[in-house]
N, C-alpha and C positions, 0 to 999 in steps of 0.2 A: 503479588503482583495484587493491589487493590482490585476491588471489582471494578467494572467501569459502570458508570453512569448514561454514558449512550448509547442510543439502540443501533445495532448492525444489523445489515442484512446481505446474503449471499444469493447471486443469481447467476446463472448459464441459460446462454441462449445462441440457438446455432444463426447466424447470419451471411447467408450466403454460402462463399467457400472458405468460411472461418468459423469457431466457435468462441464465443466472448463469454468470460468469465471475469465477474464484478464482485467487489466485496465494499460495502457503502457502510462510512461509521458517522453519526451527526455528532459527534464530540468538537473539539477546538480543531481549527485550520492549520493546517503545515506549513509554519512560514515560508516565504517566496524562494528567500536565499538558503534554505536547506530540500527544497524538492527535489533536486539534481544529485546532490551528495549522499542521500538517505539508502542510494542503492549499492554505495562505496561500501566494501567491506570495513567492518570496526568503525560505522560511522554511528555515534548517539545523537539524538536532537533533546536535547533539556527540555522539561516541561517546566518551566519557570514556577508557576504557581502550585505544583506540587513539590509536598513537604516530603515526597518518600524516595529516595536514590533505588534507581534502576539497576538490576543484575544481568539485565541482556548485554550480550558480546556486538551485537549491532551486526549480525549477520543475515538475519533472516531474510530481509528485501534483498540483500545482494543473492542471497543462494537462488531467491526464486527468480529472479531477473535471469541467472546465468543457466536454469535449467528451462525456462521460455526461452531463450535466445538459440538455447541447443535443438530446438523441435521448432525452429524457424518463426515464431511468435514475438509478440512485444507485449510492454508492460507500460499501462500509462497510468497518471495520477493527476487530479483535482480535487481541489482543497479549496475551499472558502468557509469564511466564518456564517454565512447564511447557509448553504446548502449542505457542508460537512466535505468528507474525504470521501474521495471513489476511485478505489483503484482497478484498473479493466486490465485483462489479460486478454489477448487474441492469438490463438492458435490457428496455423491453418488446420483444416480438415483431410483427412488423410485415411 
């Protein structure tokens, strides 16, 4: 995979009875129609401007969601062209 030119940030915060892990990327936004389906197994969202063919299988976000849900948590996604993309994992404190 070619190096990314977008900035990325990872943070972890305690918020009351839960822990929130966020991963933020300032790159291109994820199109609205693709946001729900990227958590399904074997789904890949093609980046139309990229000349490079992806070689991933489309399992990463599916596996993340399954692990988070198994621990009683949720995964949320926010993505805009201006703000970038943020995945937020919320897990209960135990």
